[in-house]
C-alpha positions, 0 to 999 in steps of 0.5 A, a space after each residue: 064189504 068186510 074192510 068198509 064196515 071194519 072201518 065204519 066202526 072203527 070210526 065210530 070207536 066200536 067193533 060190531 056186536 051180535 045186535 049189529 044188523 049191518 053186520 053179516 054173520 061172516 063180518 061178525 066173526 071177523 071182529 069179536 069185542 072180546 078180541 077172539 077175532 079168529 075164534 071161528 075161522 078155520 086154520 089158514 092165512 088172514 089178511 088184514 089191510 091197512 086202508 089208509 096211511 092216516 090211520 098209521 099217523 094216528 097210531 105213531 107214538 114215540 120210540 121212548 115208550 116201550 108199550 108201542 102199538 104196532 099196525 096189525 097187532 091187537 095189543 101192544 107187546 110187552 118190552 123191558 130193559 134189564 140192568 144185565 145188559 150193561 154187564 153183558 156190554 161191558 164183559 164183551 167191550 173188555 174181552 174184545 179189547 184184548 183180542 184187538 190188543 193181541 192183534 196189533 202188539 206185534 206190528 207196533 214194535 215191527 223192528 224189536 221182533 225182527 231182531 228177537 226172531 230174526 225175521 223179516 218185516 213181512 213175516 211180522 206183517 203176517 202176525 197182523 195179516 193172519 187175522 185178516 186171512 182166517 176171517 174170510 173162510 170162517 166168517 160163514 160158519 161163525 155167523 151160522 153158529 150165531 144165528 142158529 145156536 145163539 149169542 152165548 155159545 158164540 161169546 164164550 167160544 170167542 173169549 175161550 180161544 183168545 185166552 187159549 191163544 194167549 196162553 200159548 204165546 207165552 210158550 213162543 218166547 225164544 229166538 227160534 220159536 217164531 212158529 210158535 207165536 205164528 200159531 197163537 196168533 192163528 188161534 187169536 184170529 179164530 177167536 176174533 171171527 166169533 167177536 167182531 160180529 156181536 156188537 149189533 146183535 148185543 145192542 139189538 137183543 139187550 138195548 132199547 130203540 133209543 139207545 141201541 146205536 150207542 150201545 152198538 157204538 160202545 161195543 165197537 169201542 172195545 176193539 178200538 181201544 184195545 187197538 189204542 193200548 196195543 199202540 201204547 204198551 208195547 213199546 213201553 213194556 218191550 223197549 229197543 234194546 238190540 244188544 240184549 236179547 235176553 232183556 228183550 225176550 224177558 220183557 215179551 214173556 211179561 207183556 204175554 203172561 200179562 195178557 194170558 192171565 186178563 184173558 183168563 179172568 175175562 173168559 170166567 166173566 163171560 161164562 158167568 154173565 152172558 145170557 142168550 137174551 132177556 126174558 122179554 124183548 127190549 124193543 118192538 122191532 125184537 119183539 115182532 121177530 120169530 119166536 122160534 127162529 132157530 126152527 124157522 131159520 134158514 141161513 142160506 136165504 139170509 145170504 141170498 136175501 142179502 145178495 139181492 139188496 143192492 144197498 147192502 152190497 154197496 155198503 158191503 164194498 164201501 164198508 171194506 174199502 174204509 175199514 180195510 184202510 184203517 187195518 192197513 194204516 194200523 198195521 204199517 204205521 211202525 214202518 212209516 214213521 220209522 222211515 220219516 223219524 228213525 228211532 221214534 218207536 215209542 212216538 209211533 205207537 203214541 201216534 197210533 194211540 191218538 189215532 185210535 183214541 180220536 176214533 173212540 171219541 168219533 164213535 161215541 159221538 156218531 152213536 149218540 148222534 144216530 140214537 138221536 137223529 136216526 140219520 143213518 145214510 147222511 151220517 155215513 156219507 159225511 163221515 166216509 167224506 171227512 175220513 177222505 179228506 183226513 187221509 189226504 191230510 195225514 198222507 201229505 203232512 206226514 214227511 214234513 219232518 214235523 212230529 207234532 202235525 203228524 199227531 194232529 192229522 192222525 187225530 183228525 184221521 182216526 176221528 172219523 175213519 174209526 168213528 165210521 166203524 158202528 155208523 156202517 155196522 148200524 146202517 147195516 143192520 137198518 136196511 137189511 132188517 129183519 136179516 139176523 144183525 149177526 149175518 150183516 155185520 159178519 159179512 161187513 166185517 169179511 169185506 173189510 178183512 179181504 180189503 185190509 188183508 189186500 190193502 196192507 200187502 199192496 201198501 207194505 210193498 209200495 212203502 218198501 220199494 218207493 216210500 210212505 206217500 206212495 202207499 197212501 196215495 193208493 189208499 187215497 184213491 180207493 177211499 174216494 171210490 168208497 165215497 162215490 159208492 156210499 152216496 149211491 146207497 138207497 136209504 131205507 130205515 126198516 128196523 126204526 119203522 118198526 119200532 116206530 110202528 109204521 108200514 105202508 104195506 099190508 101187515 098179514 096175520 098167519 096161524 102159529 101152526 101154519 108150517 109154510 111161514 115162520 111167524 111173528 107173535 102171530 104177525 108175518 113181517 113185511 120188509 117194504 116199509 116207509 122210511 122218514 130219511 130220504 136219499 142223499 
């Protein structure tokens, strides 16, 4: 009876007033002309049911508008974009760049560090693998810190550890101090734990619906650009000179001190520029999240929810396979090139640069494409499939003796394999909303580190015992499995649908004082939403 009268009055463009004889006293209290519809109701849950999906269509408006009416909301939630968001994004991208540079700076000149520290190639490989090993056990406390204590503390901690590790490396420039450089690299790998999960959080908290995917891609781009510079600079700064260990040490020292100075500057900028969040949220999806999330938030429950999400579990494995393959190829690239093209250390670095720069272009294009089309599932699957084709081409052209061809195939591989990183991040956020972005991104990165560690060890062994082709074929098989898993993911764009104001279930309003459920500006957000995208 109440719902039918409400519908009738909505159709006439008015609410029932005090003189309306068709409304019972109880019904008058449901909708009041001044919007105080709960003034005479005792504390407790209130159900507002959307009766017809046609009403949703009438209320759906473009996401360009910051003031969007969400179904179940009596007023549009105020949103605003701030210029500071660009400063936050730039500073984060830069210190993420330096951390990524420190990850790859050893591996791309493996033979030089082998001679300087008088160790085997396996020891140098571990300077890269440590990034992957440390990430796995620390990701859970790191994502808890991000979700519980916030963005700024996590960002400052990551930048600070990155700076600290860089300065310790400066003290390791002596042939008998390989242990010190390993310790310094371990500290940098801990810093990475507080860095890799931030792109999607920064994008969601600071950027609007039409720019969130591009912002995420830009944040990931910083890490990719660091790897690109890590491929390019070390072979130039530390040229191979087997007969002059002192000169090698001097060149390594220049590289380490330069990195430390830049890391220090970026740490200071992080402290100054980073804020927890803007005064007003940038999107409706952020506006309806719990206002007091730190008090009501359950990290354990978020993990449980993710483990029950079949689509996310499929993405977790497929993301780990492709990104882990990229880590393995990046770590072993020097060894693959040197085996086939002896004395080409500098070109090995340039091939790595080509791999990553092409990936940066791919990331930017994919970010713009996702913001424009919102076709997360289709884009993810196509990019994954093309990555598989790219690794096949790279594998069977590497030993043809044509270095130019290797540059071309590495560029194709990098465009899709590295371009996939922000696509996977954003797809994960979409299918797990409203679970905090740091939690889903952290688990995706953990999966990538586990697969990266396993793939690097196995591919390295196959490359050493047989040849680079054997190691790359191993990756081809796994990436093909990843294509199949990606095709099985069900697409449900929950965050996008909240921004559009679309839902196919009731929206429940609960009193702010209710201790049983966390509130979302007076509205309890249901996770089941209508998706514009269909599964492929």
